[in-house]
Every structure is written in C-alpha cells, then in structure tokens.
C-alpha positions as CSV (number, residue, x, y, z in Angstrom):
1,X,94.1,-11.0,96.6
2,X,91.9,-11.5,99.7
3,X,89.0,-13.8,99.6
4,X,85.9,-13.3,101.8
5,X,83.1,-15.9,102.1
6,X,79.7,-14.9,103.3
7,X,77.7,-17.1,105.5
8,X,75.2,-17.9,102.9
9,X,77.9,-19.1,100.5
10,X,79.6,-21.3,103.2
11,X,76.1,-22.8,104.2
12,X,75.3,-23.7,100.7
13,X,78.6,-25.4,100.2
14,X,78.2,-27.5,103.2
15,X,74.7,-28.5,102.1
16,X,76.0,-29.4,98.6
17,X,79.3,-30.9,99.6
18,X,79.3,-33.1,96.4
19,X,80.4,-30.0,94.4
20,X,83.0,-28.9,96.9
21,X,86.0,-29.7,94.8
22,X,84.5,-27.9,91.8
23,X,83.7,-24.9,93.8
24,X,87.3,-24.7,95.3
25,X,88.7,-24.9,91.6
26,X,86.3,-22.2,90.4
27,X,87.2,-19.9,93.5
28,X,90.8,-20.2,92.7
29,X,90.1,-19.3,88.9
30,X,88.1,-16.3,90.0
31,X,90.8,-15.1,92.4
32,X,93.4,-15.2,89.4
33,X,91.1,-13.4,86.9
34,X,88.0,-12.0,88.5
35,X,86.9,-9.7,85.7
36,X,87.9,-12.0,82.8
37,X,85.9,-14.9,84.0
38,X,82.9,-13.3,85.7
39,X,79.9,-11.9,83.8
40,X,78.6,-8.6,85.3
41,X,75.1,-8.6,86.5
42,X,72.5,-5.8,86.0
43,X,69.4,-4.5,87.7
44,X,69.0,-5.6,91.2
45,X,72.3,-7.4,91.1
46,X,74.3,-4.4,89.7
47,X,77.9,-4.6,90.9
48,X,77.9,-8.3,91.1
49,X,79.6,-11.0,89.0
50,X,78.5,-14.4,88.3
51,X,80.4,-17.7,87.2
52,X,79.1,-21.1,86.7
53,X,80.3,-23.9,88.9
54,X,78.5,-26.5,86.7
55,X,75.5,-26.2,84.5
56,X,73.0,-25.7,87.3
57,X,75.1,-24.0,90.0
58,X,76.5,-20.5,90.1
59,X,78.9,-18.5,92.2
60,X,77.9,-14.8,92.7
61,X,80.8,-12.6,93.9
62,X,81.9,-9.0,94.4
63,X,85.3,-7.5,93.3
64,X,85.8,-4.5,95.4
65,X,88.1,-2.8,92.7
66,X,85.5,-3.1,89.9
67,X,82.7,-2.1,92.2
68,X,84.4,1.0,93.3
69,X,85.6,2.0,89.9
70,X,82.1,1.7,88.4
71,X,80.5,3.5,91.3
72,X,78.5,0.4,92.0
73,X,79.3,0.6,95.7
74,X,76.6,3.3,96.2
75,X,74.1,0.4,95.1
76,X,75.9,-2.5,96.8
77,X,76.5,-0.8,100.2
78,X,78.6,-3.3,101.7
79,X,78.7,-2.7,105.6
80,X,82.5,-3.4,105.7
81,X,83.4,-1.6,102.3
82,X,85.7,1.1,103.9
83,X,87.5,-1.8,105.7
84,X,88.4,-3.7,102.6
85,X,91.0,-3.1,100.1
86,X,90.6,-3.0,96.3
87,X,91.9,-6.5,95.9
88,X,89.3,-8.1,97.9
89,X,86.8,-10.6,96.4
90,X,83.6,-11.4,98.3
91,X,82.1,-14.7,97.6
92,X,78.4,-13.9,98.3
93,X,76.2,-16.7,97.1
94,X,76.6,-20.4,95.8
95,X,73.1,-21.4,94.5
96,X,71.3,-23.3,91.9
97,X,70.8,-21.0,88.9
98,X,67.1,-21.1,89.0
99,X,66.8,-20.4,92.7
100,X,69.0,-17.4,92.4
101,X,67.0,-15.7,89.6
102,X,63.6,-17.0,90.8
103,X,63.0,-19.1,87.7
C-alpha cells in the first residue's frame, strides 16, 4: 500500500500538532482497511472517504482502487491518476468537521 499526503493535509497537521499521534494511528488503520473504516462521501465529495480522528476532526482520503472500480475517477480527476497504482491511498484533507462541510 502506498500513501500520499497532499500539501493541505500536511499543513493542517503542522498547525494542529497536538493531534499528530492520533492522526498517525488513524492513517495506519486506514492503510490496513481503507474501505472497512472509511465512510464514502456523496455529492461534491463523490469518490472520497472520511474517517474521524476525534469528534471534531476528520481525515478525507481517496483509495485509488475503489475510485476506479466505481468510476469515480471521472469526477475526482486526479492529475496523477495514471501514474498511481490501485493500492494507493491519497490523504487529501485533515480538517475540523464543521469547516470541511461548511457548517
């Protein structure tokens, strides 16, 4: 399994370094079972999965195999999609829940 971390994910992790250990544990768990743990998103977030770090923070990620299998790659349109294998997980965002969904 290959893990990629988007700049926005890393930037937020640096900003909220107090949850770094929790995020590291959650990333490991997602790497082991990306579909069993994550909740698939809909609408504008189609193709993405979410998993809570703690009550107010969430991780948003893509699992390339699931994205391609469902045909969501036509909606997500990753610039490096053709260069990534099926067993790639892209950690896209780490944000407070309310900021992510505009609540």
